[in-house]
DRENTORKOL-3810 file (N, C-alpha, C; in nm, 4 decimals):
REM DRENTORKOL-3810
@n.u->0.1354; n.v->0.8060; n.w->-2.1127; ca.u->0.0970; ca.v->0.6674; ca.w->-2.0881; c.u->-0.0045; c.v->0.6228; c.w->-2.1937
@n.u->-0.0851; n.v->0.7165; n.w->-2.2344; ca.u->-0.1948; ca.v->0.6780; ca.w->-2.3356; c.u->-0.1254; c.v->0.6473; c.w->-2.4655
@n.u->-0.0214; n.v->0.7262; n.w->-2.5052; ca.u->0.0417; ca.v->0.7082; ca.w->-2.6339; c.u->0.1430; c.v->0.6015; c.w->-2.6332
@n.u->0.2083; n.v->0.5789; n.w->-2.5153; ca.u->0.3178; ca.v->0.4781; ca.w->-2.5104; c.u->0.3032; c.v->0.3936; c.w->-2.3836
@n.u->0.2017; n.v->0.3226; n.w->-2.3727; ca.u->0.1722; ca.v->0.2375; ca.w->-2.2487; c.u->0.2740; c.v->0.1342; c.w->-2.2267
@n.u->0.3489; n.v->0.0946; n.w->-2.3235; ca.u->0.4474; ca.v->-0.0150; ca.w->-2.3102; c.u->0.5904; c.v->0.0410; c.w->-2.2996
@n.u->0.6000; n.v->0.1682; n.w->-2.2896; ca.u->0.7315; ca.v->0.2354; ca.w->-2.2762; c.u->0.8060; c.v->0.1770; c.w->-2.1568
@n.u->0.9442; n.v->0.1756; n.w->-2.1624; ca.u->1.0213; ca.v->0.1297; ca.w->-2.0545; c.u->1.0056; c.v->0.2243; c.w->-1.9323
@n.u->0.9590; n.v->0.3466; n.w->-1.9563; ca.u->0.9397; ca.v->0.4450; ca.w->-1.8498; c.u->0.8017; c.v->0.4439; c.w->-1.7915
@n.u->0.7124; n.v->0.3648; n.w->-1.8452; ca.u->0.5763; ca.v->0.3576; ca.w->-1.7965; c.u->0.5665; c.v->0.3247; c.w->-1.6453
@n.u->0.6374; n.v->0.2317; n.w->-1.5956; ca.u->0.6256; ca.v->0.2047; ca.w->-1.4489; c.u->0.6568; c.v->0.3268; c.w->-1.3640
@n.u->0.7755; n.v->0.3924; n.w->-1.3992; ca.u->0.8150; ca.v->0.5085; ca.w->-1.3218; c.u->0.7174; c.v->0.6274; c.w->-1.3319
@n.u->0.6649; n.v->0.6412; n.w->-1.4513; ca.u->0.5624; ca.v->0.7466; ca.w->-1.4707; c.u->0.4413; c.v->0.7187; c.w->-1.3889
@n.u->0.3910; n.v->0.5908; n.w->-1.3904; ca.u->0.2741; ca.v->0.5546; ca.w->-1.3080; c.u->0.3036; c.v->0.5767; c.w->-1.1595
@n.u->0.4172; n.v->0.5369; n.w->-1.1211; ca.u->0.4559; ca.v->0.5531; ca.w->-0.9781; c.u->0.4636; c.v->0.7028; c.w->-0.9405
@n.u->0.5249; n.v->0.7859; n.w->-1.0212; ca.u->0.5344; ca.v->0.9271; ca.w->-1.0003; c.u->0.3985; c.v->0.9915; c.w->-0.9913
@n.u->0.3148; n.v->0.9488; n.w->-1.0828; ca.u->0.1713; ca.v->1.0059; ca.w->-1.0894; c.u->0.1027; c.v->0.9648; c.w->-0.9586
@n.u->0.1100; n.v->0.8426; n.w->-0.9187; ca.u->0.0437; ca.v->0.8003; ca.w->-0.7920; c.u->0.0991; c.v->0.8674; c.w->-0.6723
@n.u->0.2302; n.v->0.8895; n.w->-0.6680; ca.u->0.2944; ca.v->0.9582; ca.w->-0.5624; c.u->0.2464; c.v->1.1048; c.w->-0.5522
@n.u->0.2314; n.v->1.1690; n.w->-0.6650; ca.u->0.1821; ca.v->1.3056; ca.w->-0.6725; c.u->0.0410; c.v->1.3177; c.w->-0.6159
@n.u->-0.0457; n.v->1.2188; n.w->-0.6585; ca.u->-0.1820; ca.v->1.2186; ca.w->-0.6084; c.u->-0.1822; c.v->1.1936; c.w->-0.4598
@n.u->-0.0907; n.v->1.1128; n.w->-0.4101; ca.u->-0.0759; ca.v->1.0884; ca.w->-0.2639; c.u->-0.0410; c.v->1.2186; c.w->-0.1966
@n.u->0.0539; n.v->1.2951; n.w->-0.2535; ca.u->0.0995; ca.v->1.4178; ca.w->-0.1863; c.u->-0.0137; c.v->1.5253; c.w->-0.1892
@n.u->-0.0995; n.v->1.5146; n.w->-0.2886; ca.u->-0.2211; ca.v->1.6078; ca.w->-0.2986; c.u->-0.3339; c.v->1.5635; c.w->-0.2122
@n.u->-0.3137; n.v->1.4508; n.w->-0.1365; ca.u->-0.4158; ca.v->1.3898; ca.w->-0.0477; c.u->-0.5430; c.v->1.3497; c.w->-0.1286
@n.u->-0.5198; n.v->1.3086; n.w->-0.2460; ca.u->-0.6280; ca.v->1.2453; ca.w->-0.3274; c.u->-0.6138; c.v->1.0970; c.w->-0.3197
@n.u->-0.6542; n.v->1.0508; n.w->-0.1908; ca.u->-0.6248; ca.v->0.9161; ca.w->-0.1445; c.u->-0.6753; c.v->0.8087; c.w->-0.2398
@n.u->-0.7998; n.v->0.8208; n.w->-0.2771; ca.u->-0.8619; ca.v->0.7093; ca.w->-0.3550; c.u->-0.7913; c.v->0.6935; c.w->-0.4969
@n.u->-0.7645; n.v->0.8081; n.w->-0.5568; ca.u->-0.6956; ca.v->0.8115; ca.w->-0.6838; c.u->-0.5452; c.v->0.7528; c.w->-0.6695
@n.u->-0.4830; n.v->0.7998; n.w->-0.5653; ca.u->-0.3462; ca.v->0.7545; ca.w->-0.5362; c.u->-0.3468; c.v->0.5950; c.w->-0.5151
@n.u->-0.4442; n.v->0.5497; n.w->-0.4321; ca.u->-0.4537; ca.v->0.4027; ca.w->-0.4093; c.u->-0.4707; c.v->0.3251; c.w->-0.5400
@n.u->-0.5583; n.v->0.3740; n.w->-0.6241; ca.u->-0.5833; ca.v->0.3077; ca.w->-0.7538; c.u->-0.4577; c.v->0.3096; c.w->-0.8331
@n.u->-0.3893; n.v->0.4249; n.w->-0.8372; ca.u->-0.2602; ca.v->0.4297; ca.w->-0.9124; c.u->-0.1510; c.v->0.3333; c.w->-0.8573
@n.u->-0.1383; n.v->0.3281; n.w->-0.7307; ca.u->-0.0420; ca.v->0.2361; ca.w->-0.6743; c.u->-0.0806; c.v->0.0856; c.w->-0.7008
@n.u->-0.2084; n.v->0.0591; n.w->-0.6931; ca.u->-0.2550; ca.v->-0.0794; ca.w->-0.7167; c.u->-0.2305; c.v->-0.1162; c.w->-0.8639
@n.u->-0.2469; n.v->-0.0185; n.w->-0.9533; ca.u->-0.2207; ca.v->-0.0426; ca.w->-1.1009; c.u->-0.0742; c.v->-0.0802; c.w->-1.1198
@n.u->0.0110; n.v->-0.0217; n.w->-1.0540; ca.u->0.1530; ca.v->-0.0636; ca.w->-1.0773; c.u->0.1811; c.v->-0.2019; c.w->-1.0387
@n.u->0.1234; n.v->-0.2541; n.w->-0.9250; ca.u->0.1395; ca.v->-0.3938; ca.w->-0.8940; c.u->0.0847; c.v->-0.4884; c.w->-0.9947
@n.u->-0.0312; n.v->-0.4522; n.w->-1.0549; ca.u->-0.0911; ca.v->-0.5387; ca.w->-1.1530; c.u->-0.0184; c.v->-0.5346; c.w->-1.2881
@n.u->0.0225; n.v->-0.4129; n.w->-1.3328; ca.u->0.0783; ca.v->-0.4019; ca.w->-1.4639; c.u->0.2335; c.v->-0.4213; c.w->-1.4668
@n.u->0.2967; n.v->-0.3958; n.w->-1.3565; ca.u->0.4436; ca.v->-0.4000; ca.w->-1.3474; c.u->0.4906; c.v->-0.4692; c.w->-1.2213
@n.u->0.4597; n.v->-0.5952; n.w->-1.2028; ca.u->0.4929; ca.v->-0.6618; ca.w->-1.0780; c.u->0.6469; c.v->-0.6763; c.w->-1.0555
@n.u->0.7237; n.v->-0.6585; n.w->-1.1516; ca.u->0.8705; ca.v->-0.6725; ca.w->-1.1306; c.u->0.9398; c.v->-0.5372; c.w->-1.1231
@n.u->0.8588; n.v->-0.4305; n.w->-1.1268; ca.u->0.9149; ca.v->-0.2919; ca.w->-1.1149; c.u->0.9839; c.v->-0.2861; c.w->-0.9789
@n.u->1.0902; n.v->-0.2091; n.w->-0.9737; ca.u->1.1730; ca.v->-0.2026; ca.w->-0.8481; c.u->1.0966; c.v->-0.1366; c.w->-0.7328
@n.u->1.0001; n.v->-0.0512; n.w->-0.7658; ca.u->0.9182; ca.v->0.0101; ca.w->-0.6571; c.u->0.7822; c.v->-0.0616; c.w->-0.6381
@n.u->0.7624; n.v->-0.1723; n.w->-0.6962; ca.u->0.6352; ca.v->-0.2496; ca.w->-0.6804; c.u->0.6019; c.v->-0.2802; c.w->-0.5323
@n.u->0.6965; n.v->-0.3244; n.w->-0.4484; ca.u->0.6675; ca.v->-0.3494; ca.w->-0.3097; c.u->0.6202; c.v->-0.2187; c.w->-0.2371
@n.u->0.6983; n.v->-0.1107; n.w->-0.2585; ca.u->0.6602; ca.v->0.0177; ca.w->-0.1954; c.u->0.5249; c.v->0.0614; c.w->-0.2453
@n.u->0.4912; n.v->0.0342; n.w->-0.3728; ca.u->0.3587; ca.v->0.0739; ca.w->-0.4293; c.u->0.2500; c.v->0.0010; c.w->-0.3579
@n.u->0.2749; n.v->-0.1273; n.w->-0.3222; ca.u->0.1758; ca.v->-0.2070; ca.w->-0.2489; c.u->0.1503; c.v->-0.1457; c.w->-0.1072
@n.u->0.2626; n.v->-0.1071; n.w->-0.0456; ca.u->0.2446; ca.v->-0.0463; ca.w->0.0880; c.u->0.1719; c.v->0.0937; c.w->0.0686
@n.u->0.2108; n.v->0.1713; n.w->-0.0239; ca.u->0.1467; ca.v->0.3017; ca.w->-0.0405; c.u->-0.0015; c.v->0.2918; c.w->-0.0772
@n.u->-0.0350; n.v->0.1869; n.w->-0.1488; ca.u->-0.1754; ca.v->0.1641; ca.w->-0.1782; c.u->-0.2560; c.v->0.1481; c.w->-0.0470
@n.u->-0.2050; n.v->0.0652; n.w->0.0464; ca.u->-0.2687; ca.v->0.0470; ca.w->0.1771; c.u->-0.2619; c.v->0.1708; c.w->0.2564
@n.u->-0.1595; n.v->0.2428; n.w->0.2567; ca.u->-0.1546; ca.v->0.3647; ca.w->0.3276; c.u->-0.2519; c.v->0.4643; c.w->0.2823
@n.u->-0.2630; n.v->0.4817; n.w->0.1505; ca.u->-0.3582; ca.v->0.5758; ca.w->0.0893; c.u->-0.5015; c.v->0.5357; c.w->0.1228
@n.u->-0.5293; n.v->0.4071; n.w->0.1227; ca.u->-0.6634; ca.v->0.3624; ca.w->0.1578; c.u->-0.6936; c.v->0.3899; c.w->0.3058
@n.u->-0.5949; n.v->0.3724; n.w->0.3875; ca.u->-0.6134; ca.v->0.3988; ca.w->0.5299; c.u->-0.6393; c.v->0.5512; c.w->0.5501
@n.u->-0.5560; n.v->0.6326; n.w->0.4884; ca.u->-0.5764; ca.v->0.7786; ca.w->0.5091; c.u->-0.7086; c.v->0.8324; c.w->0.4506
@n.u->-0.7570; n.v->0.7599; n.w->0.3444; ca.u->-0.8822; ca.v->0.7940; ca.w->0.2843; c.u->-1.0055; c.v->0.7314; c.w->0.3532
@n.u->-0.9841; n.v->0.6607; n.w->0.4622; ca.u->-1.0953; ca.v->0.5969; ca.w->0.5316; c.u->-1.1516; c.v->0.4690; c.w->0.4757
@n.u->-1.0818; n.v->0.4152; n.w->0.3819; ca.u->-1.1237; ca.v->0.2815; ca.w->0.3256; c.u->-1.0544; c.v->0.1765; c.w->0.4058
@n.u->-1.0945; n.v->0.1530; n.w->0.5283; ca.u->-1.0203; ca.v->0.0782; ca.w->0.6254; c.u->-1.0169; c.v->-0.0740; c.w->0.5892
@n.u->-1.1311; n.v->-0.1261; n.w->0.5408; ca.u->-1.1321; ca.v->-0.2669; ca.w->0.5044; c.u->-1.0344; c.v->-0.2972; c.w->0.3923
@n.u->-1.0312; n.v->-0.2120; n.w->0.2954; ca.u->-0.9418; ca.v->-0.2262; ca.w->0.1829; c.u->-0.7908; c.v->-0.1996; c.w->0.2286
@n.u->-0.7775; n.v->-0.1029; n.w->0.3170; ca.u->-0.6403; ca.v->-0.0777; ca.w->0.3708; c.u->-0.5900; c.v->-0.2021; c.w->0.4485
@n.u->-0.6726; n.v->-0.2615; n.w->0.5309; ca.u->-0.6257; ca.v->-0.3794; ca.w->0.6062; c.u->-0.5867; c.v->-0.4888; c.w->0.5126
@n.u->-0.6713; n.v->-0.5140; n.w->0.4144; ca.u->-0.6405; ca.v->-0.6248; ca.w->0.3131; c.u->-0.5090; c.v->-0.5973; c.w->0.2432
@n.u->-0.4945; n.v->-0.4786; n.w->0.1930; ca.u->-0.3766; ca.v->-0.4463; ca.w->0.1204; c.u->-0.2472; c.v->-0.4470; c.w->0.2104
@n.u->-0.2564; n.v->-0.3950; n.w->0.3255; ca.u->-0.1383; ca.v->-0.3907; ca.w->0.4189; c.u->-0.0995; c.v->-0.5258; c.w->0.4680
@n.u->-0.2059; n.v->-0.6087; n.w->0.4999; ca.u->-0.1799; ca.v->-0.7528; ca.w->0.5397; c.u->-0.1077; c.v->-0.8224; c.w->0.4277
@n.u->-0.1521; n.v->-0.8093; n.w->0.3029; ca.u->-0.0876; ca.v->-0.8712; ca.w->0.1897; c.u->0.0590; c.v->-0.8286; c.w->0.1715
@n.u->0.0789; n.v->-0.6933; n.w->0.1983; ca.u->0.2118; ca.v->-0.6441; ca.w->0.1889; c.u->0.3025; c.v->-0.7133; c.w->0.2972
@n.u->0.2513; n.v->-0.7198; n.w->0.4138; ca.u->0.3296; ca.v->-0.7819; ca.w->0.5265; c.u->0.3702; c.v->-0.9245; c.w->0.4931
@n.u->0.2677; n.v->-1.0005; n.w->0.4406; ca.u->0.2902; ca.v->-1.1399; ca.w->0.4065; c.u->0.3935; c.v->-1.1569; c.w->0.2927
@n.u->0.3876; n.v->-1.0655; n.w->0.1944; ca.u->0.4765; ca.v->-1.0804; ca.w->0.0758; c.u->0.6115; c.v->-1.0181; c.w->0.0894
@n.u->0.6184; n.v->-0.9146; n.w->0.1798; ca.u->0.7420; ca.v->-0.8331; ca.w->0.1864; c.u->0.7876; c.v->-0.8177; c.w->0.3242
@n.u->0.7935; n.v->-0.9243; n.w->0.3995; ca.u->0.8345; ca.v->-0.9262; ca.w->0.5406; c.u->0.9688; c.v->-0.8748; c.w->0.5756
@n.u->1.0537; n.v->-0.8600; n.w->0.4685; ca.u->1.1881; ca.v->-0.8116; ca.w->0.4895; c.u->1.2069; c.v->-0.6655; c.w->0.4462
@n.u->1.1002; n.v->-0.6018; n.w->0.4137; ca.u->1.0996; ca.v->-0.4663; ca.w->0.3637; c.u->1.1274; c.v->-0.3664; c.w->0.4730
@n.u->1.1900; n.v->-0.2564; n.w->0.4353; ca.u->1.2106; ca.v->-0.1460; ca.w->0.5382; c.u->1.0801; c.v->-0.0804; c.w->0.5762
@n.u->0.9709; n.v->-0.1157; n.w->0.5007; ca.u->0.8375; ca.v->-0.0602; ca.w->0.5329; c.u->0.7510; c.v->-0.1562; c.w->0.6205
@n.u->0.8168; n.v->-0.2608; n.w->0.6687; ca.u->0.7464; ca.v->-0.3568; ca.w->0.7459; c.u->0.6809; c.v->-0.3002; c.w->0.8712
@n.u->0.7583; n.v->-0.2238; n.w->0.9500; ca.u->0.7036; ca.v->-0.1645; ca.w->1.0709; c.u->0.5805; c.v->-0.0767; c.w->1.0468
@n.u->0.5938; n.v->0.0239; n.w->0.9567; ca.u->0.4742; ca.v->0.1083; ca.w->0.9338; c.u->0.3533; c.v->0.0303; c.w->0.8773
@n.u->0.3844; n.v->-0.0733; n.w->0.7998; ca.u->0.2718; ca.v->-0.1613; ca.w->0.7439; c.u->0.2088; c.v->-0.2345; c.w->0.8567
@n.u->0.2798; n.v->-0.2851; n.w->0.9504; ca.u->0.2222; ca.v->-0.3588; ca.w->1.0667; c.u->0.1370; c.v->-0.2638; c.w->1.1528
@n.u->0.1916; n.v->-0.1476; n.w->1.1781; ca.u->0.1194; ca.v->-0.0523; ca.w->1.2612; c.u->-0.0126; c.v->-0.0072; c.w->1.1905
@n.u->-0.0003; n.v->0.0341; n.w->1.0632; ca.u->-0.1275; ca.v->0.0773; ca.w->0.9916; c.u->-0.2264; c.v->-0.0409; c.w->0.9808
@n.u->-0.1774; n.v->-0.1619; n.w->0.9558; ca.u->-0.2724; ca.v->-0.2756; ca.w->0.9464; c.u->-0.3347; c.v->-0.2979; c.w->1.0796
@n.u->-0.2634; n.v->-0.2864; n.w->1.1928; ca.u->-0.3239; ca.v->-0.3024; ca.w->1.3242; c.u->-0.4227; c.v->-0.1974; c.w->1.3526
@n.u->-0.3935; n.v->-0.0675; n.w->1.3108; ca.u->-0.4906; ca.v->0.0388; ca.w->1.3319; c.u->-0.6172; c.v->0.0162; c.w->1.2495
@n.u->-0.6010; n.v->-0.0254; n.w->1.1227; ca.u->-0.7145; ca.v->-0.0467; ca.w->1.0349; c.u->-0.8024; c.v->-0.1641; c.w->1.0912
@n.u->-0.7328; n.v->-0.2719; n.w->1.1420; ca.u->-0.8070; ca.v->-0.3821; ca.w->1.1990; c.u->-0.8853; c.v->-0.3364; c.w->1.3298
@n.u->-0.8181; n.v->-0.2636; n.w->1.4099; ca.u->-0.8793; ca.v->-0.2109; ca.w->1.5301; c.u->-1.0004; c.v->-0.1255; c.w->1.4957
@n.u->-0.9878; n.v->-0.0386; n.w->1.4019; ca.u->-1.0921; ca.v->0.0548; ca.w->1.3690; c.u->-1.2076; c.v->-0.0134; c.w->1.3020
@n.u->-1.1917; n.v->-0.1328; n.w->1.2534; ca.u->-1.2997; ca.v->-0.2092; ca.w->1.1870; c.u->-1.3448; c.v->-0.3270; c.w->1.2796
@n.u->-1.3146; n.v->-0.3158; n.w->1.4057; ca.u->-1.3519; ca.v->-0.4139; ca.w->1.5046; c.u->-1.2962; c.v->-0.5563; c.w->1.4827
@n.u->-1.1868; n.v->-0.5663; n.w->1.4201; ca.u->-1.1163; ca.v->-0.6982; ca.w->1.4055; c.u->-1.0092; c.v->-0.7050; c.w->1.5192
@n.u->-1.0579; n.v->-0.7192; n.w->1.6374; ca.u->-0.9717; ca.v->-0.7026; ca.w->1.7481; c.u->-0.8630; c.v->-0.8010; c.w->1.7621
@n.u->-0.8941; n.v->-0.9324; n.w->1.7266; ca.u->-0.7942; ca.v->-1.0365; ca.w->1.7370; c.u->-0.6835; c.v->-1.0109; c.w->1.6346
@n.u->-0.7185; n.v->-0.9699; n.w->1.5162; ca.u->-0.6226; ca.v->-0.9478; ca.w->1.4127; c.u->-0.5420; c.v->-0.8185; c.w->1.4450
@n.u->-0.6075; n.v->-0.7223; n.w->1.5080; ca.u->-0.5365; ca.v->-0.6012; ca.w->1.5498; c.u->-0.4317; c.v->-0.6374; c.w->1.6605
@n.u->-0.4740; n.v->-0.7125; n.w->1.7504; ca.u->-0.3779; ca.v->-0.7560; ca.w->1.8558; c.u->-0.2555; c.v->-0.8243; c.w->1.8023
@n.u->-0.2784; n.v->-0.9204; n.w->1.7039; ca.u->-0.1703; ca.v->-0.9940; ca.w->1.6448; c.u->-0.0793; c.v->-0.8949; c.w->1.5734
@n.u->-0.1363; n.v->-0.8030; n.w->1.4927; ca.u->-0.0506; ca.v->-0.6978; ca.w->1.4209; c.u->0.0238; c.v->-0.6121; c.w->1.5117
@n.u->-0.0428; n.v->-0.5685; n.w->1.6212; ca.u->0.0229; ca.v->-0.4809; ca.w->1.7199; c.u->0.1428; c.v->-0.5567; c.w->1.7830
@n.u->0.1255; n.v->-0.6839; n.w->1.8182; ca.u->0.2313; ca.v->-0.7618; ca.w->1.8785; c.u->0.3500; c.v->-0.7716; c.w->1.7798
@n.u->0.3205; n.v->-0.8083; n.w->1.6527; ca.u->0.4252; ca.v->-0.8180; ca.w->1.5537; c.u->0.4976; c.v->-0.6842; c.w->1.5382
@n.u->0.4211; n.v->-0.5752; n.w->1.5408; ca.u->0.4843; ca.v->-0.4418; ca.w->1.5330; c.u->0.5770; c.v->-0.4133; c.w->1.6469
@n.u->0.5366; n.v->-0.4528; n.w->1.7690; ca.u->0.6216; ca.v->-0.4281; ca.w->1.8844; c.u->0.7455; c.v->-0.5203; c.w->1.8833
@n.u->0.7374; n.v->-0.6302; n.w->1.8176; ca.u->0.8492; ca.v->-0.7276; ca.w->1.8127; c.u->0.9424; c.v->-0.6979; c.w->1.6917
@n.u->0.8976; n.v->-0.6175; n.w->1.6006; ca.u->0.9772; ca.v->-0.5934; ca.w->1.4751; c.u->1.0970; c.v->-0.5059; c.w->1.5077
END
């Protein structure tokens, strides 16, 4: 990526690197990697999934405010995604754990209706 940042393979390499960091439970680094994909490659085929994984990594790493923001944005932008249900659940959990009870209730209801 340093030598060929504009390569046609750069988005997939960034995604794979972020996924490896996720699997290693290096949550903060994974979240940054997934966020980078959305910023640098918004039209990449895995960009929506990257947005979800960013929120999931932030949730698992205890960055609950950032997780909630990221997951809520994912839900608003990708309401037809196969990841909608887990995104709703994790956003509800993040909202609840940060005392955003009204937002948690709304997300839980949407999750149950999905």
